[in-house]
Each structure stands twice: as C-alpha cells, then as structure tokens.
KOLTORTI-348878 format. One line per field, with one value per residue (C-alpha): residue number from 1; residue in three letters; x, y, z. Coordinates in nm, 4 decimals. Layout:
n: (NUM/...)
res: (ALA/...)
xx: (X/...)
yy: (Y/...)
zz: (Z/...)
//
This chain:
n: (1/2/3/4/5/6/7/8/9/10/11/12/13/14/15/16/17/18/19/20/21/22/23/24/25/26/27/28/29/30/31/32/33/34/35/36/37/38/39/40/41/42/43/44/45/46/47/48/49/50/51/52/53/54/55/56/57/58/59/60/61/62/63/64/65/66/67/68/69/70/71/72/73/74/75/76/77/78/79/80/81/82/83/84/85/86/87/88/89/90/91/92/93/94/95/96/97/98/99/100/101/102/103/104/105/106/107/108/109/110/111/112/113/114/115/116/117/118/119/120/121/122/123/124/125/126/127/128/129/130/131/132/133/134/135/136/137/138/139/140/141/142/143)
res: (UNK/UNK/UNK/UNK/UNK/UNK/UNK/UNK/UNK/UNK/UNK/UNK/UNK/UNK/UNK/UNK/UNK/UNK/UNK/UNK/UNK/UNK/UNK/UNK/UNK/UNK/UNK/UNK/UNK/UNK/UNK/UNK/UNK/UNK/UNK/UNK/UNK/UNK/UNK/UNK/UNK/UNK/UNK/UNK/UNK/UNK/UNK/UNK/UNK/UNK/UNK/UNK/UNK/UNK/UNK/UNK/UNK/UNK/UNK/UNK/UNK/UNK/UNK/UNK/UNK/UNK/UNK/UNK/UNK/UNK/UNK/UNK/UNK/UNK/UNK/UNK/UNK/UNK/UNK/UNK/UNK/UNK/UNK/UNK/UNK/UNK/UNK/UNK/UNK/UNK/UNK/UNK/UNK/UNK/UNK/UNK/UNK/UNK/UNK/UNK/UNK/UNK/UNK/UNK/UNK/UNK/UNK/UNK/UNK/UNK/UNK/UNK/UNK/UNK/UNK/UNK/UNK/UNK/UNK/UNK/UNK/UNK/UNK/UNK/UNK/UNK/UNK/UNK/UNK/UNK/UNK/UNK/UNK/UNK/UNK/UNK/UNK/UNK/UNK/UNK/UNK/UNK/UNK)
xx: (11.5909/11.8443/11.7340/11.9482/12.1197/12.2234/12.3366/12.5724/12.7836/12.8829/13.2415/13.3059/13.2206/13.5173/13.8240/14.0659/14.4157/14.4280/14.7343/14.6984/14.9745/15.0470/14.8481/14.9138/14.8132/15.0693/15.4334/15.5452/15.3998/15.6103/15.4469/15.2256/14.9572/14.8218/14.4894/14.2116/13.8510/13.5705/13.2686/12.9691/12.5988/12.3612/12.0382/11.9814/11.9618/12.2906/12.6636/12.8551/13.2257/13.4289/13.7933/14.0793/14.4061/14.5465/14.4985/14.1445/14.1080/14.1344/13.8860/13.5729/13.2284/13.0337/12.6829/12.6037/12.2518/12.0242/11.7284/11.4947/11.2790/11.5817/11.7573/12.0878/12.3305/12.3988/12.6893/12.6734/13.0135/13.1184/13.4619/13.6004/13.6397/13.2597/13.2400/12.9294/12.8810/12.6493/12.7991/12.6457/12.7838/12.8065/12.9312/12.9746/13.1948/13.5038/13.4570/13.3407/13.2940/13.1724/13.1314/12.9824/12.9211/12.8767/12.9221/13.2444/13.4180/13.3663/13.5177/13.5437/13.6854/13.7368/13.8293/13.9204/13.7812/13.9576/13.8663/14.1170/14.2334/14.0832/14.2876/14.1372/14.2268/14.0820/14.0474/13.9026/13.7975/13.7703/13.6232/13.3013/13.4609/13.6429/13.9878/14.0808/14.3744/14.5021/14.3858/14.5427/14.5656/14.4281/14.5096/14.2680/14.3963/14.1632/14.2704)
yy: (9.8378/9.5789/9.2195/8.9929/8.8094/9.1343/9.2855/8.9859/9.1342/9.4338/9.3019/9.3687/9.7391/9.9738/10.0799/9.8105/9.7962/9.5168/9.3227/9.0869/8.8297/8.4876/8.5806/8.3835/8.6836/8.9292/8.9627/8.6970/8.5118/8.7368/9.0547/9.2289/9.4780/9.7035/9.8758/9.9884/9.8946/10.0651/9.8652/10.0615/10.0235/10.1048/10.1800/9.9044/9.6222/9.6034/9.6454/9.8103/9.7590/9.9901/9.9054/10.0840/9.9301/10.2138/10.0024/10.0528/9.6958/9.5750/9.8102/9.6337/9.7235/9.4678/9.4848/9.2284/9.1476/8.8666/8.6804/8.6202/8.3808/8.1664/8.2201/8.3040/8.5861/8.7133/8.9218/9.1236/9.1974/9.4542/9.5652/9.8322/9.5850/9.5777/9.2291/9.1596/8.8434/8.7019/8.5051/8.2971/8.4026/8.2651/8.4412/8.3218/8.1441/8.3273/8.2276/8.4318/8.2491/8.3554/8.1298/8.1135/7.8296/7.9932/7.8508/8.0484/7.9179/7.8609/8.0824/8.0626/8.2866/8.1314/8.3807/8.3609/8.6628/8.8076/9.1374/9.3476/9.1110/8.8905/8.6293/8.5219/8.2316/8.2850/7.9904/7.9173/7.6095/7.5803/7.2286/7.2731/7.2467/6.9161/7.0735/7.4093/7.6434/7.9240/8.2593/8.4783/8.5495/8.8627/9.0042/9.2621/9.4792/9.7153/10.0793)
zz: (10.5783/10.4574/10.4669/10.6811/10.3921/10.2233/10.5549/10.5935/10.3096/10.5267/10.5778/10.2069/10.2321/10.2219/10.0293/9.9205/9.7751/9.5152/9.4061/9.1100/9.0609/8.9160/8.6023/8.2842/8.0702/8.2138/8.1025/8.3523/8.6501/8.8768/8.7406/8.9976/8.9056/9.1790/9.1858/9.4125/9.4709/9.6541/9.7680/9.8915/9.9464/9.6631/9.8450/10.1022/9.8525/9.6612/9.6887/9.4069/9.3482/9.1290/9.0657/8.8949/8.7857/8.5757/8.2623/8.1378/8.0139/8.3746/8.5443/8.6724/8.7987/9.0008/9.1424/9.4109/9.5168/9.6173/9.4755/9.7679/9.5677/9.4766/9.8107/9.6437/9.5795/9.2280/9.1002/8.7773/8.6212/8.3636/8.2482/8.0199/7.7320/7.7164/7.8716/8.0827/8.2890/8.5566/8.8457/9.1226/9.4576/9.8109/10.1224/10.4788/10.7310/10.6070/10.2443/9.9451/9.6173/9.2774/8.9753/8.6312/8.3897/8.0500/7.6986/7.6369/7.9523/8.3226/8.5913/8.9676/9.2359/9.5769/9.8469/10.2125/10.3971/10.7002/10.8697/10.6733/10.3993/10.1309/9.9447/9.6102/9.3827/9.0334/8.7962/8.4543/8.2612/7.8848/7.8920/8.0885/8.4313/8.3814/8.4214/8.5707/8.5117/8.7323/8.5939/8.8632/9.2352/9.3999/9.7416/9.8832/10.1696/10.3515/10.3314)
//
C-alpha cells in the first residue's frame, strides 16, 4: 500500500517525449535534442525514471522516494558518464522542483506540471547559489 505522499506522485507516471533546448553545452542555443522517458512504480514506495536521448552521455536514471522521518522527497540521479547525485525534491500544487547544493556546484530544476505536459527550467550555480545560469530547458509531453 502506497503512503499518501508517495501516491501524490502518480501524475508523473507514464511515457514522456522529452525535448531539451536552450542548452549552453550544445552546438547552439537553438539546437534541440529529443528523447524519451518512462516513469513507473518500483514496488509501492518509489518511482523510477529511465530516459534515452540517443547519445549515451545524456541518458539518465532517477529513483524518487520519500523519507518519512524527515517528511521530504529525495531523488537519486545517475547518468551514463558515471555521475551520481542526490537531490531534494518537492511536488505539489502544479510545481515539481528538485535541487542540490553540493561542493562542485548547485543545481535546480523548477517545473510546471500540467496533466499531459511538464515545462522545466534547469539552472546551475558555480558560486554557492549566489548567481544562477541557465543550464537548459526541458519540455515533457505525455505519450
């Protein structure tokens, strides 16, 4: 039986078309990279996201769960470069946010959640969160 806070993540479950744009690290800001993501339940306690972009260095795996004792969501991130990160996460009232404040740099993803679309603004900070730069935008469209 899913606890109520985990069950609230149900709107994320499904198959998604992803479009990454406005990324400083691509050939130009106009370059768009398309991919897919599947989010499904892992037992009744976690969500797992697997994405594919066709370029292995951009494929991600996420596991989303919740710490009952700390009353917060947690997202574990891994990509094909071998990078592993832990993000704090919030979800509700049409907003989905993930963030991390690690010694290498800070990251945040602020998303607006609609029934069949998610619009994400991804930012990074190299100075401990004092200033932020655009990393990229991501559009999620339910398939």
